[in-house]
TORPA-4810 file (N, C-alpha, C, O; in nm, 3 decimals):
<nodes>
NODE_1_-1.037_-2.474_-0.877_-0.975_-2.344_-0.862_-0.964_-2.311_-0.714_-1.058_-2.332_-0.638_M
NODE_2_-0.849_-2.261_-0.674_-0.825_-2.222_-0.536_-0.764_-2.082_-0.534_-0.713_-2.033_-0.634_A
NODE_3_-0.770_-2.021_-0.418_-0.708_-1.890_-0.399_-0.571_-1.915_-0.334_-0.561_-1.979_-0.229_I
NODE_4_-0.466_-1.863_-0.398_-0.330_-1.880_-0.348_-0.264_-1.743_-0.338_-0.318_-1.643_-0.387_V
NODE_5_-0.148_-1.738_-0.273_-0.072_-1.615_-0.264_0.023_-1.604_-0.382_0.086_-1.702_-0.423_K
NODE_6_0.032_-1.484_-0.437_0.130_-1.459_-0.543_0.269_-1.466_-0.482_0.292_-1.403_-0.378_C
NODE_7_0.362_-1.539_-0.541_0.497_-1.547_-0.484_0.574_-1.416_-0.493_0.670_-1.396_-0.419_P
NODE_8_0.533_-1.326_-0.581_0.605_-1.200_-0.597_0.557_-1.093_-0.500_0.638_-1.026_-0.437_A
NODE_9_0.424_-1.075_-0.489_0.373_-0.966_-0.405_0.297_-1.014_-0.282_0.274_-0.935_-0.190_C
NODE_10_0.259_-1.141_-0.277_0.192_-1.195_-0.159_0.043_-1.172_-0.154_-0.022_-1.209_-0.056_G
NODE_11_-0.014_-1.111_-0.257_-0.159_-1.088_-0.258_-0.232_-1.211_-0.309_-0.173_-1.298_-0.374_K
NODE_12_-0.361_-1.218_-0.279_-0.442_-1.335_-0.315_-0.480_-1.331_-0.462_-0.527_-1.229_-0.514_R
NODE_13_-0.460_-1.447_-0.529_-0.495_-1.460_-0.670_-0.549_-1.600_-0.694_-0.540_-1.687_-0.607_I
NODE_14_-0.605_-1.621_-0.811_-0.655_-1.752_-0.849_-0.538_-1.845_-0.882_-0.436_-1.802_-0.936_S
NODE_15_-0.555_-1.972_-0.850_-0.450_-2.069_-0.883_-0.444_-2.095_-1.033_-0.345_-2.150_-1.081_S
NODE_16_-0.546_-2.058_-1.107_-0.549_-2.079_-1.252_-0.493_-1.960_-1.330_-0.478_-1.968_-1.452_L
NODE_17_-0.462_-1.851_-1.261_-0.415_-1.731_-1.330_-0.276_-1.754_-1.389_-0.192_-1.820_-1.328_A
NODE_18_-0.254_-1.699_-1.506_-0.123_-1.708_-1.572_-0.029_-1.599_-1.522_0.093_-1.618_-1.521_K
NODE_19_-0.086_-1.485_-1.479_-0.007_-1.374_-1.428_-0.083_-1.311_-1.311_-0.206_-1.314_-1.306_A
NODE_20_-0.009_-1.253_-1.218_-0.072_-1.185_-1.105_-0.133_-1.055_-1.153_-0.068_-0.978_-1.223_C
NODE_21_-0.257_-1.030_-1.117_-0.323_-0.908_-1.163_-0.279_-0.787_-1.082_-0.307_-0.673_-1.120_R
NODE_22_-0.209_-0.810_-0.969_-0.163_-0.699_-0.885_-0.024_-0.650_-0.927_-0.002_-0.530_-0.939_H
NODE_23_0.068_-0.743_-0.950_0.207_-0.704_-0.980_0.252_-0.744_-1.120_0.357_-0.698_-1.165_C
NODE_24_0.175_-0.828_-1.189_0.209_-0.866_-1.325_0.310_-0.979_-1.337_0.355_-1.008_-1.448_G
NODE_25_0.346_-1.044_-1.227_0.443_-1.153_-1.232_0.385_-1.271_-1.310_0.270_-1.310_-1.289_A
NODE_26_0.465_-1.327_-1.400_0.423_-1.443_-1.477_0.433_-1.566_-1.389_0.542_-1.603_-1.347_Q
NODE_27_0.321_-1.630_-1.361_0.319_-1.740_-1.266_0.348_-1.874_-1.332_0.413_-1.960_-1.272_L
NODE_28_0.301_-1.894_-1.451_0.319_-2.023_-1.516_0.464_-2.052_-1.553_0.502_-2.168_-1.568_G
NODE_29_0.544_-1.949_-1.569_0.682_-1.966_-1.613_0.781_-1.978_-1.498_0.900_-1.998_-1.522_K
NODE_30_0.736_-1.968_-1.374_0.825_-1.975_-1.259_0.839_-2.117_-1.209_0.740_-2.190_-1.197_M
NODE_31_0.960_-2.157_-1.181_0.979_-2.285_-1.114_0.981_-2.260_-0.963_0.975_-2.145_-0.919_D
NODE_32_0.989_-2.365_-0.885_0.978_-2.349_-0.740_1.096_-2.271_-0.683_1.078_-2.200_-0.584_T
NODE_33_1.214_-2.281_-0.742_1.329_-2.206_-0.692_1.306_-2.055_-0.707_1.340_-1.978_-0.618_A
NODE_34_1.248_-2.014_-0.818_1.219_-1.873_-0.840_1.110_-1.825_-0.744_1.116_-1.714_-0.692_Q
NODE_35_1.009_-1.910_-0.720_0.904_-1.874_-0.626_0.960_-1.858_-0.486_0.922_-1.766_-0.414_Q
NODE_36_1.050_-1.947_-0.445_1.112_-1.937_-0.313_1.198_-1.811_-0.303_1.201_-1.746_-0.199_H
NODE_37_1.267_-1.778_-0.411_1.350_-1.658_-0.411_1.264_-1.533_-0.397_1.300_-1.442_-0.323_Q
NODE_38_1.151_-1.526_-0.467_1.061_-1.412_-0.455_1.000_-1.402_-0.315_0.987_-1.293_-0.260_L
NODE_39_0.964_-1.517_-0.259_0.909_-1.517_-0.123_1.014_-1.468_-0.023_0.982_-1.395_0.070_A
NODE_40_1.139_-1.509_-0.044_1.247_-1.466_0.045_1.271_-1.316_0.032_1.296_-1.249_0.132_R
NODE_41_1.265_-1.262_-0.088_1.282_-1.118_-0.108_1.169_-1.040_-0.041_1.193_-0.937_0.021_Q
NODE_42_1.045_-1.090_-0.053_0.931_-1.025_0.010_0.946_-1.027_0.161_0.918_-0.927_0.228_R
NODE_43_0.990_-1.140_0.216_1.011_-1.152_0.360_1.121_-1.056_0.407_1.107_-0.990_0.510_W
NODE_44_1.231_-1.048_0.331_1.342_-0.960_0.366_1.297_-0.815_0.366_1.337_-0.737_0.452_R
NODE_45_1.213_-0.777_0.268_1.160_-0.641_0.260_1.074_-0.610_0.383_1.080_-0.500_0.437_R
NODE_46_0.993_-0.707_0.426_0.909_-0.686_0.544_0.995_-0.671_0.670_0.965_-0.588_0.756_Q
NODE_47_1.100_-0.751_0.682_1.191_-0.740_0.797_1.258_-0.603_0.797_1.269_-0.540_0.902_V
NODE_48_1.302_-0.557_0.681_1.366_-0.426_0.672_1.269_-0.314_0.711_1.308_-0.219_0.779_D
NODE_49_1.143_-0.324_0.668_1.045_-0.222_0.702_1.018_-0.219_0.852_1.004_-0.111_0.910_Q
NODE_50_1.010_-0.335_0.915_0.988_-0.341_1.059_1.109_-0.284_1.134_1.092_-0.213_1.233_A
NODE_51_1.230_-0.314_1.087_1.350_-0.259_1.151_1.355_-0.107_1.134_1.391_-0.037_1.228_A
NODE_52_1.320_-0.058_1.017_1.318_0.087_0.995_1.214_0.155_1.084_1.237_0.268_1.129_N
NODE_53_1.102_0.090_1.109_1.001_0.147_1.199_1.057_0.159_1.341_1.028_0.258_1.409_A
NODE_54_1.135_0.062_1.386_1.194_0.072_1.520_1.297_0.184_1.525_1.308_0.252_1.627_T
NODE_55_1.374_0.204_1.417_1.470_0.314_1.415_1.399_0.449_1.420_1.442_0.540_1.491_Y
NODE_56_1.289_0.462_1.346_1.211_0.585_1.350_1.156_0.608_1.490_1.155_0.721_1.540_L
NODE_57_1.109_0.502_1.554_1.054_0.514_1.689_1.161_0.559_1.788_1.134_0.644_1.873_A
NODE_58_1.280_0.504_1.777_1.387_0.547_1.867_1.423_0.693_1.842_1.453_0.767_1.937_L
NODE_59_1.421_0.736_1.717_1.447_0.877_1.686_1.340_0.966_1.748_1.371_1.075_1.797_A
NODE_60_1.215_0.922_1.745_1.108_0.999_1.807_1.127_1.008_1.958_1.106_1.114_2.017_M
NODE_61_1.167_0.898_2.021_1.192_0.899_2.165_1.306_0.994_2.201_1.295_1.071_2.297_L
NODE_62_1.414_0.990_2.125_1.528_1.077_2.152_1.489_1.223_2.129_1.523_1.310_2.209_V
NODE_63_1.417_1.250_2.020_1.375_1.388_1.992_1.283_1.440_2.102_1.295_1.556_2.143_A
NODE_64_1.192_1.357_2.150_1.105_1.398_2.259_1.181_1.427_2.387_1.149_1.522_2.459_G
NODE_65_1.282_1.346_2.416_1.363_1.367_2.536_1.444_1.496_2.524_1.451_1.573_2.620_T
NODE_66_1.505_1.520_2.409_1.583_1.642_2.389_1.493_1.765_2.397_1.530_1.868_2.454_I
NODE_67_1.374_1.752_2.338_1.279_1.864_2.343_1.241_1.896_2.487_1.235_2.013_2.526_W
NODE_68_1.216_1.793_2.564_1.179_1.813_2.705_1.292_1.882_2.780_1.267_1.974_2.858_W
NODE_69_1.415_1.838_2.757_1.529_1.896_2.827_1.556_2.040_2.782_1.591_2.125_2.864_W
NODE_70_1.541_2.067_2.653_1.579_2.197_2.601_1.473_2.304_2.606_1.505_2.422_2.589_G
NODE_71_1.349_2.268_2.631_1.241_2.368_2.633_1.252_2.455_2.758_1.292_2.407_2.865_A
NODE_72_1.218_2.583_2.745_1.227_2.669_2.863_1.117_2.636_2.964_1.007_2.604_2.920_P
NODE_73_1.139_2.640_3.089_1.266_2.653_3.159_1.347_2.525_3.141_1.292_2.415_3.150_P
NODE_74_1.476_2.539_3.116_1.559_2.426_3.079_1.571_2.326_3.194_1.582_2.363_3.311_Q
NODE_75_1.567_2.197_3.157_1.578_2.089_3.255_1.453_2.004_3.253_1.362_2.025_3.172_G
NODE_76_1.449_1.909_3.344_1.334_1.820_3.355_1.230_1.888_3.442_1.250_1.903_3.563_W
NODE_77_1.122_1.929_3.385_1.017_1.997_3.460_0.883_1.933_3.426_0.868_1.867_3.323_F
NODE_78_0.788_1.953_3.513_0.654_1.901_3.491_0.557_2.015_3.488_0.573_2.109_3.566_F
NODE_79_0.459_2.013_3.405_0.431_1.917_3.299_0.526_1.938_3.181_0.568_2.051_3.155_P
NODE_80_0.559_1.831_3.111_0.649_1.844_2.995_0.578_1.917_2.880_0.456_1.928_2.880_P
NODE_81_0.655_1.967_2.784_0.594_2.034_2.669_0.501_1.941_2.589_0.514_1.819_2.595_P
NODE_82_0.410_2.001_2.517_0.312_1.924_2.440_0.381_1.836_2.335_0.339_1.722_2.313_V
NODE_83_0.485_1.887_2.270_0.555_1.808_2.169_0.612_1.681_2.230_0.611_1.575_2.167_A
NODE_84_0.662_1.691_2.352_0.715_1.572_2.421_0.603_1.473_2.450_0.622_1.352_2.436_T
NODE_85_0.489_1.525_2.489_0.374_1.437_2.518_0.323_1.368_2.393_0.254_1.266_2.403_L
NODE_86_0.354_1.421_2.276_0.314_1.357_2.151_0.423_1.261_2.103_0.394_1.146_2.069_I
NODE_87_0.548_1.307_2.100_0.656_1.227_2.043_0.688_1.102_2.125_0.702_0.994_2.069_L
NODE_88_0.698_1.115_2.255_0.744_1.002_2.335_0.645_0.886_2.341_0.687_0.772_2.322_M
NODE_89_0.516_0.907_2.366_0.425_0.791_2.365_0.411_0.725_2.228_0.407_0.602_2.218_P
NODE_90_0.404_0.807_2.122_0.395_0.748_1.988_0.523_0.674_1.952_0.519_0.567_1.891_F
NODE_91_0.636_0.730_1.990_0.763_0.662_1.966_0.770_0.530_2.040_0.815_0.430_1.985_G
NODE_92_0.727_0.529_2.165_0.728_0.405_2.243_0.633_0.301_2.184_0.668_0.184_2.173_L
NODE_93_0.514_0.344_2.145_0.418_0.251_2.086_0.470_0.195_1.953_0.459_0.075_1.928_A
NODE_94_0.525_0.281_1.870_0.579_0.236_1.742_0.697_0.141_1.763_0.712_0.045_1.688_L
NODE_95_0.779_0.167_1.863_0.892_0.079_1.892_0.844_-0.060_1.933_0.896_-0.161_1.886_Y
NODE_96_0.746_-0.064_2.020_0.694_-0.193_2.067_0.631_-0.270_1.951_0.655_-0.390_1.937_V
NODE_97_0.552_-0.202_1.869_0.488_-0.268_1.754_0.594_-0.319_1.656_0.583_-0.431_1.606_V
NODE_98_0.695_-0.237_1.628_0.801_-0.278_1.536_0.879_-0.398_1.587_0.910_-0.489_1.510_G
NODE_99_0.911_-0.399_1.716_0.987_-0.512_1.772_0.903_-0.639_1.773_0.955_-0.747_1.747_R
NODE_100_0.774_-0.627_1.804_0.686_-0.746_1.801_0.677_-0.799_1.659_0.681_-0.920_1.638_V
NODE_101_0.663_-0.710_1.562_0.656_-0.754_1.422_0.787_-0.820_1.378_0.785_-0.920_1.307_R
NODE_102_0.899_-0.764_1.419_1.028_-0.826_1.387_1.037_-0.966_1.447_1.080_-1.060_1.381_L
NODE_103_0.997_-0.978_1.572_0.999_-1.110_1.635_0.909_-1.209_1.564_0.944_-1.326_1.547_G
NODE_104_0.792_-1.161_1.524_0.697_-1.247_1.453_0.753_-1.294_1.319_0.743_-1.411_1.283_W
NODE_105_0.813_-1.201_1.245_0.869_-1.236_1.115_0.987_-1.330_1.126_1.011_-1.411_1.036_L
NODE_106_1.060_-1.323_1.234_1.179_-1.406_1.250_1.151_-1.543_1.309_1.242_-1.625_1.321_R
NODE_107_1.026_-1.569_1.344_0.992_-1.705_1.388_1.015_-1.802_1.273_0.999_-1.766_1.156_L
NODE_108_1.054_-1.923_1.307_1.086_-2.023_1.204_0.968_-2.051_1.112_0.987_-2.073_0.993_A
NODE_109_0.847_-2.049_1.166_0.732_-2.082_1.081_0.696_-1.970_0.984_0.625_-1.993_0.887_R
NODE_110_0.745_-1.847_1.009_0.715_-1.736_0.921_0.826_-1.707_0.821_0.809_-1.621_0.734_N
NODE_111_0.937_-1.775_0.832_1.046_-1.756_0.737_1.014_-1.830_0.608_0.950_-1.935_0.611_R
NODE_112_1.057_-1.775_0.496_1.035_-1.847_0.370_1.128_-1.967_0.362_1.229_-1.972_0.432_P
NODE_113_1.096_-2.063_0.277_1.182_-2.180_0.264_1.319_-2.141_0.209_1.330_-2.044_0.133_P
NODE_114_1.422_-2.215_0.245_1.556_-2.182_0.193_1.562_-2.201_0.043_1.486_-2.278_-0.016_P
NODE_115_1.655_-2.129_-0.017_1.668_-2.134_-0.164_1.726_-2.262_-0.213_1.742_-2.281_-0.333_E
</nodes>
């Protein structure tokens, strides 16, 4: 008996299990093409989530910049408003993390096998 990844959800399960206890996928009835297809779908979902995180981060950066410009007194002034001090660093950190994760997922060794 070994611990393997479920092809549907990616969580750890026993190699002797007939179905995944996390997602309920029937393991014994899947051929390798179906397993590769599920792995590819899981990988695509992870790539989409990382891309969406970068879009959210860019929105936070833009919102922080607009807030800084529009807060009274109008213009670029120091110190910036508190909301800007929260939005811009978190947006930048989230953007960097999202882009690194996207790069990691797109490496050849992390891509699922072709269908």
